[in-house]
Wavefront OBJ file of the C-alpha trace (Angstrom):
o trace
v 0.021 -0.214 -0.332
v 1.721 3.337 -1.018
v -0.105 6.855 0.417
v 0.850 10.397 -0.847
v 0.084 12.295 2.526
v 0.095 16.224 1.830
v -0.815 18.826 4.335
v -3.065 21.042 3.392
v -4.722 24.156 4.237
v -8.178 23.508 2.167
v -9.064 20.903 -0.641
v -11.637 19.486 -2.542
v -12.959 16.696 -5.025
v -15.136 17.318 -8.339
v -16.917 14.361 -10.434
v -18.199 14.909 -12.720
v -18.901 19.137 -12.256
v -19.769 17.817 -8.881
v -18.074 18.252 -5.574
v -18.242 14.832 -4.017
v -15.544 16.070 -0.883
v -14.310 18.827 0.893
v -12.289 19.630 3.788
v -10.076 22.958 5.416
v -7.186 21.704 7.349
v -6.177 18.462 7.551
v -4.694 15.980 4.754
v -5.113 15.036 1.520
v -4.197 11.017 0.800
v -3.453 9.350 -2.335
v -3.844 6.024 -1.763
v -2.425 3.649 -3.972
v -3.603 -0.180 -3.630
v -1.428 -3.015 -4.634
v -2.375 -7.030 -5.155
v -0.377 -8.232 -2.555
v -1.918 -5.780 -0.178
v -3.755 -7.102 2.723
v -6.183 -5.453 5.975
v -3.143 -5.725 8.120
v -1.548 -3.426 5.827
v -3.963 -1.411 5.388
v -4.883 -0.978 9.761
v -1.174 -0.257 9.699
v -1.017 2.532 7.073
v -4.229 3.888 8.849
v -2.581 4.242 12.298
v 0.544 5.608 10.521
v -1.125 8.622 8.405
v -3.773 9.567 11.677
v -0.569 9.810 14.229
v 1.988 11.324 11.845
v 3.109 14.415 13.831
v 3.195 16.248 11.241
v 1.366 19.348 11.713
v 3.359 22.286 13.809
v 2.918 23.143 17.033
v 3.158 26.624 18.955
v 7.270 26.552 18.471
v 6.780 26.060 14.806
v 8.093 22.163 14.938
v 5.826 19.168 13.788
v 4.575 17.679 16.785
v 1.181 17.515 16.408
v -0.604 14.998 14.718
v -4.157 14.732 12.701
v -6.257 13.800 15.690
v -4.163 16.539 17.745
v -5.244 18.824 15.601
v -8.826 17.619 14.755
v -7.686 17.787 11.238
v -9.851 15.925 8.361
v -8.780 14.072 5.557
v -9.353 13.834 2.154
v -8.956 10.542 0.299
v -8.424 10.100 -3.029
v -8.079 6.181 -5.008
v -4.797 6.899 -6.922
v -4.076 3.324 -8.813
v -1.571 5.397 -10.860
v 1.285 4.985 -7.507
v 1.614 1.875 -8.995
v 2.550 2.945 -12.294
v 5.816 1.276 -13.789
v 7.936 3.915 -15.605
v 11.278 2.327 -16.179
v 10.460 1.150 -19.634
v 9.014 2.952 -22.734
v 7.127 5.766 -22.410
v 3.601 4.120 -21.121
v 3.461 3.356 -17.747
v 2.566 0.323 -16.826
v -0.222 -1.203 -14.359
v 0.719 -4.223 -13.609
v 1.485 -3.965 -10.169
v -1.856 -2.025 -9.102
v -4.347 -4.318 -7.258
v -7.324 -5.176 -9.588
v -10.562 -2.818 -9.055
v -12.619 -5.193 -7.111
v -9.958 -6.050 -4.336
v -8.703 -1.988 -4.135
v -11.779 -0.834 -3.756
v -12.496 -3.128 -0.982
v -9.504 -2.390 0.651
v -9.462 1.270 0.140
v -13.703 1.407 1.705
v -11.641 -0.761 4.573
v -8.619 2.282 4.917
v -11.404 4.780 5.368
v -13.355 3.159 7.825
v -10.535 2.690 9.807
v -9.536 6.266 9.701
v -13.196 6.733 10.608
v -13.175 4.556 13.591
v -10.669 6.599 14.576
v -13.067 9.590 15.000
v -11.754 11.521 11.912
v -13.873 13.086 9.228
v -13.190 11.757 5.923
v -14.412 13.094 2.789
v -13.581 10.722 -0.787
v -14.017 11.202 -4.450
v -15.538 8.248 -6.483
v -13.400 4.987 -6.837
v -12.434 4.035 -10.082
v -13.815 7.638 -11.646
v -12.040 10.353 -13.074
v -11.585 13.082 -10.683
v -10.055 17.084 -10.616
v -8.364 17.466 -7.114
v -7.596 21.249 -6.002
v -5.783 21.782 -2.782
v -3.927 24.549 -1.435
v -0.590 22.454 0.441
v -0.025 23.914 3.391
v 4.649 23.995 4.025
v 4.388 22.794 1.626
v 4.672 19.222 3.525
v 4.400 15.811 1.171
v 4.922 12.552 2.269
v 4.794 9.024 1.373
v 3.634 6.334 3.872
v 4.120 2.650 2.414
v 3.221 -0.538 4.284
l 1 2 3 4 5 6 7 8 9 10 11 12 13 14 15 16 17 18 19 20 21 22 23 24 25 26 27 28 29 30 31 32 33 34 35 36 37 38 39 40 41 42 43 44 45 46 47 48 49 50 51 52 53 54 55 56 57 58 59 60 61 62 63 64 65 66 67 68 69 70 71 72 73 74 75 76 77 78 79 80 81 82 83 84 85 86 87 88 89 90 91 92 93 94 95 96 97 98 99 100 101 102 103 104 105 106 107 108 109 110 111 112 113 114 115 116 117 118 119 120 121 122 123 124 125 126 127 128 129 130 131 132 133 134 135 136 137 138 139 140 141 142 143 144 145
């Protein structure tokens, strides 16, 4: 499982000119799932994301987690994170999980985060989406299982 984590001041996702998810202070997650991922990977990454200390304290140090600052999440499914660009000019997506399997784990991932008390907004799995955000910092990290 591979997740790009971006700290944001505001973000939203639009599908067919309709906003399906919108947050203010929090994290934007681009979530990629490979065929080898399991529910254990989902739990590990959800815990890691919720508890990453990447929000600033009163001294400007990154000491607070999303849970500490009561932030929100915008979670976007992103199979292209498993695109292999080493050969040719067209990415190979064979490492990305099949859609039915990926959607099950993506939904579980979002549910795990909600169970921690985090407000989770999403796009629509498998849809063409437009994502806009104001990256805060900018702070961008990659979390993998």
